[in-house]
C-alpha positions in Angstrom: 4.3 85.0 -28.4 8.1 85.1 -28.2 10.6 87.2 -30.0 14.4 87.9 -30.3 16.6 84.9 -31.0 13.9 82.3 -30.6 13.5 79.4 -32.9 10.6 80.1 -35.3 8.6 76.8 -35.5 5.7 75.8 -37.8 3.3 73.4 -36.1 1.8 70.9 -38.5 -1.1 68.7 -37.1 -3.2 69.8 -34.2 -4.5 66.6 -32.7 -3.6 65.3 -29.3 0.2 65.4 -29.7 0.3 68.4 -32.0 -1.7 70.5 -29.6 0.5 69.5 -26.7 3.7 70.3 -28.6 2.2 73.7 -29.6 1.5 74.4 -26.0 5.1 73.5 -25.2 6.3 76.0 -27.8 3.9 78.7 -26.7 5.2 78.6 -23.1 8.9 78.3 -23.9 10.7 81.6 -24.7 13.2 79.7 -26.8 10.5 79.1 -29.5 8.1 81.3 -31.4 5.2 79.7 -33.3 5.1 81.2 -36.8 2.1 79.2 -38.1 -0.3 76.4 -37.4 -1.3 73.9 -40.1 -4.2 71.4 -40.2 -6.8 70.3 -42.8 -9.9 70.7 -40.5 -11.0 73.0 -37.7 -8.5 71.7 -35.1 -6.2 74.6 -35.9 -8.9 77.2 -34.9 -9.6 75.3 -31.7 -5.9 75.2 -30.9 -5.3 78.8 -31.8 -8.1 79.9 -29.4 -6.6 77.7 -26.6 -3.3 79.5 -27.1 -4.9 82.9 -26.9 -5.3 83.5 -30.7 -3.1 85.5 -33.0 -1.1 82.8 -34.7 -1.3 82.5 -38.6 -3.4 79.6 -39.7 -2.9 77.5 -42.8 -4.8 74.6 -44.6 -1.9 73.8 -46.9 1.5 72.6 -45.6 3.6 73.6 -48.7 2.1 77.1 -48.7 2.7 77.5 -44.9 6.3 76.4 -45.4 6.8 78.9 -48.2 5.1 81.8 -46.4 6.4 81.4 -42.9 10.0 80.4 -43.7 10.4 78.7 -40.3 13.7 77.6 -38.6 12.0 74.4 -37.4 8.9 72.3 -38.2 6.9 70.1 -35.8 5.1 67.3 -37.6 2.3 65.5 -35.7 0.2 64.4 -38.6 -0.9 60.9 -39.6 2.1 58.6 -40.3 1.5 58.4 -44.1 2.5 62.1 -44.4 5.6 62.0 -42.2 8.2 61.1 -44.8 7.2 63.7 -47.4 6.6 66.5 -44.8 9.9 65.9 -43.1 11.9 65.8 -46.3 10.3 69.0 -47.6 11.1 70.8 -44.3 14.7 69.5 -44.2 15.3 70.5 -47.9 14.2 74.0 -47.0 16.8 74.1 -44.3 14.5 73.5 -41.3 15.2 71.5 -38.2 12.5 68.8 -37.7 10.7 67.4 -34.6 8.5 64.5 -35.8 6.1 62.3 -33.9 6.8 58.6 -34.0 6.9 56.6 -36.2 9.5 58.5 -38.3 7.8 57.2 -41.5 5.3 54.6 -42.6 8.1 52.4 -44.2 11.6 51.5 -43.1 13.0 52.8 -46.5 11.1 56.1 -45.9 12.6 56.4 -42.4 16.1 55.9 -43.9 15.4 58.6 -46.5 14.3 61.1 -43.8 17.5 60.4 -41.8 19.6 60.8 -44.9 17.9 64.1 -45.7 18.6 65.4 -42.2 22.3 64.4 -42.5 22.6 66.0 -45.9 20.9 69.2 -44.7 23.0 69.2 -41.5 19.8 69.9 -39.5 18.5 68.4 -36.3 15.9 65.6 -36.5 14.3 64.6 -33.2 11.7 61.8 -33.1 9.0 61.9 -30.4 10.1 59.0 -28.2 8.3 60.5 -25.2 9.3 57.7 -22.7 13.0 58.7 -23.1 12.1 61.9 -21.3 10.2 60.3 -18.4 12.4 60.0 -15.2 10.5 56.9 -14.1 11.1 55.1 -17.4 14.7 56.2 -17.4 15.0 54.6 -13.9 13.2 51.5 -15.1 15.8 51.1 -17.9 18.7 51.9 -15.4 17.5 49.3 -12.9 17.1 46.7 -15.7 20.9 46.9 -16.1 21.4 45.6 -12.6 19.4 42.4 -13.1 22.1 40.4 -15.1 21.5 38.7 -18.4 19.5 37.4 -20.2 16.5 39.6 -19.6 12.8 38.8 -20.1 10.8 41.9 -21.0 7.0 41.9 -20.8 5.0 44.9 -21.9 1.6 45.8 -23.3 -0.7 48.6 -24.1 -4.3 47.5 -24.8 -6.7 50.3 -25.4 -10.5 50.0 -25.1 -10.9 52.9 -27.4 -14.3 54.5 -28.0 -15.7 58.0 -29.0 -13.0 60.3 -30.5 -10.2 57.9 -29.6 -11.7 55.1 -31.8 -11.9 57.7 -34.7 -8.2 58.4 -34.1 -7.2 54.7 -34.0 -9.3 53.9 -37.1 -7.5 56.7 -39.0 -4.1 55.4 -37.8 -4.9 51.9 -39.0 -5.3 53.2 -42.6 -1.5 53.2 -42.7 -0.2 51.3 -39.6 -1.0 48.5 -37.2 -1.2 49.0 -33.4 2.1 47.0 -32.9 3.9 49.3 -35.2 2.4 52.6 -34.0 2.7 51.9 -30.3 5.2 49.1 -30.4 8.1 51.3 -31.5 8.1 53.0 -28.0 8.4 49.7 -26.2 10.8 48.1 -28.7 13.0 51.1 -28.2 12.8 50.5 -24.4 13.8 46.8 -24.8 16.7 47.8 -27.0 17.9 50.2 -24.3 17.5 47.5 -21.6 19.4 44.7 -23.4 21.9 46.9 -25.4 22.1 43.8 -27.6 21.4 43.1 -31.2 17.9 41.9 -32.0 18.1 38.7 -34.1 14.6 37.6 -34.9 10.9 38.4 -34.4 7.6 36.5 -34.5 4.2 38.0 -34.2 0.5 37.2 -34.5 -2.5 39.4 -35.1 -6.3 39.4 -35.4 -8.8 41.6 -37.2 -11.6 42.0 -34.7 -13.8 44.4 -36.6 -14.9 45.2 -40.2 -14.5 48.8 -39.3 -10.8 48.9 -40.4 -9.1 48.3 -43.8 -9.0 44.8 -45.1 -5.5 43.3 -44.5 -4.9 45.3 -41.3 -5.5 44.0 -37.8 -6.4 45.8 -34.5 -4.9 43.3 -32.1 -1.3 42.1 -32.3 1.5 40.6 -30.2 5.2 40.2 -30.9 8.2 38.4 -29.6 11.8 39.4 -30.0 14.9 37.4 -29.5 18.2 39.2 -28.8 21.8 38.1 -29.4 22.5 37.9 -25.6 19.7 35.5 -25.0 17.2 38.2 -23.9 13.6 37.9 -25.0 10.8 40.5 -25.2 7.0 40.3 -25.6 4.7 43.2 -26.5 1.0 43.3 -27.0 -1.3 46.0 -28.4 -5.0 46.1 -29.2 -7.3 49.0 -30.1 -11.1 49.2 -30.2 -14.3 49.1 -28.3 -14.1 45.3 -28.0 -10.7 45.3 -26.2 -10.6 44.0 -22.6 -9.4 46.5 -20.0 -8.3 43.7 -17.6 -4.7 43.7 -18.6 -4.0 46.9 -20.4 -0.9 47.8 -18.3 1.9 45.3 -18.0 5.5 46.6 -17.8 8.0 44.1 -16.4 11.6 43.2 -16.8 13.0 40.0 -15.3 16.7 38.9 -15.0 18.7 36.3 -13.0 19.0 38.7 -10.1 15.4 39.8 -9.8 12.8 41.9 -11.5 11.5 45.5 -11.9 7.9 46.2 -12.6 6.0 49.4 -13.2 3.0 49.4 -10.9 0.5 52.0 -12.0 -2.1 51.5 -9.3 -4.3 54.5 -10.4 -3.3 54.7 -14.1 -4.1 50.9 -14.5 -7.6 51.4 -13.1 -10.9 50.8 -15.0 -11.7 53.3 -17.7 -8.2 54.5 -18.2 -7.0 52.3 -21.1 -7.6 54.9 -23.9 -6.4 57.9 -21.8 -3.1 59.2 -23.1 -2.4 60.6 -19.6 -2.5 57.1 -18.2 -0.1 55.6 -20.8 2.8 57.6 -19.4 2.0 57.4 -15.7 4.2 55.0 -13.7 3.5 56.0 -10.1 5.7 53.3 -8.6 8.5 50.9 -9.5 8.6 47.5 -7.6 12.2 46.2 -7.4 12.3 42.5 -6.5 15.5 40.8 -5.5 16.0 37.1 -6.2 18.5 36.5 -3.4 17.5 33.4 -1.3 19.0 31.7 1.8 19.7 27.9 2.3 16.0 27.4 2.9 15.1 29.2 -0.3 13.6 32.1 1.6 14.1 35.6 0.2 16.8 37.5 2.0 15.7 41.0 0.9 12.3 42.6 0.8 10.9 44.1 -2.4 11.8 47.8 -2.7 9.1 50.3 -3.7 10.5 53.2 -5.5 8.0 56.1 -5.6 9.5 58.8 -7.8 8.7 62.4 -6.8 9.2 63.7 -10.3 6.1 62.3 -12.1 5.5 64.6 -15.1 2.1 64.7 -16.7 1.6 64.3 -20.4 2.0 68.0 -21.1 5.1 68.3 -19.0 6.6 65.3 -21.0 5.9 67.2 -24.2 7.6 70.3 -22.7 10.6 68.2 -21.9 10.8 66.8 -25.4 10.7 70.3 -26.8 13.4 71.5 -24.4 15.5 68.6 -25.7 14.8 69.7 -29.3 15.8 73.3 -28.5 19.0 72.0 -26.8 19.8 69.9 -29.8 19.5 73.0 -32.1 21.3 75.5 -29.8 24.1 73.2 -28.6 24.5 71.4 -31.9 24.0 67.9 -30.3 25.1 64.9 -32.3 21.8 63.0 -32.9 23.3 60.1 -34.9 22.5 57.5 -32.3 19.0 59.0 -31.7 18.1 58.8 -35.4 19.6 55.3 -35.8 17.6 54.1 -32.8 14.4 55.5 -34.3 15.1 53.7 -37.6 16.1 50.5 -35.8 13.0 50.3 -33.6 10.8 50.9 -36.7 12.7 48.2 -38.7 11.9 45.7 -35.9 8.3 46.8 -35.7 7.8 46.3 -39.4 9.5 42.9 -39.3 6.8 42.0 -36.7 4.1 43.2 -39.1 5.6 41.0 -41.8 5.5 38.1 -39.4 1.8 38.7 -38.7 1.1 38.7 -42.5 3.2 35.7 -43.5 2.9 33.6 -40.3 6.7 33.1 -40.4 9.6 34.0 -38.1 11.4 37.0 -39.5 15.2 37.2 -39.1 16.7 40.7 -38.8 
């Protein structure tokens, strides 16, 4: 445990992401965990993993009152995000919150407004923004000219515990909202252009999820500069593993692809570790000679700094600490989080209505 001038943080939610964030706080001297909150036994499991000794709570409001934290880390199911975040901000706490920021666009706007009113930091868990390979992927996309064609997916053949997690998520969100916000955010960084319209389709492939929701969806976005993006997400034991990992951007001058030779292998589609692995970037140049032959070979960019899932969480929390200690202006960060969620929910609306949605 830490002491001194460290930021006292209350960890709320101890699933996959919550446990990883707690480990990041536990190993960073800038933070001190003042309490761990969950409804079930996950907090005891996490506490033991961290060496024990942290105060445990079943009730969030009680934990907030008793521990009086400087910051709160929220990694619960999305339907609690808005209320938990606003309570923390109203108590004068900084907030780190897993995406999505809320389970409605209006809710996300209310959380952002509460952060501005309280003059506290609000960091949303866009983990890919802290991955050097994804940062490079976005940088290289800016060299390809315009318009861009962006193709991305994340299909997960979930089973065992992961199917329980996905079914719980689908009580409040679809796969294209929950996962899609990451990739919509990447597309917006690549184009730096205003999204104009979305269309999307979805299918309910199991009776095991709430009526009205779907466990497979795909979306298309059209941007003001002529760029277009496609994203696909499916969850469940019936999902094909054959194409779970497509990450491409194409422009007039060539293309950049993430080639995850190992992470894209069989049996990895519901592994959180595999979702963030890039391994290699393939940079293709479109230059041709008078006989239409390529004048440049494809470049393979193998980045040495390939953080695992825990290290990415460590980097997210180092950014959160920097935002607090250096009083970073997070206006763009918050607006990007609300914007990507607005686009994702517009896609949801398109699935339900069968119509193109104009943004």
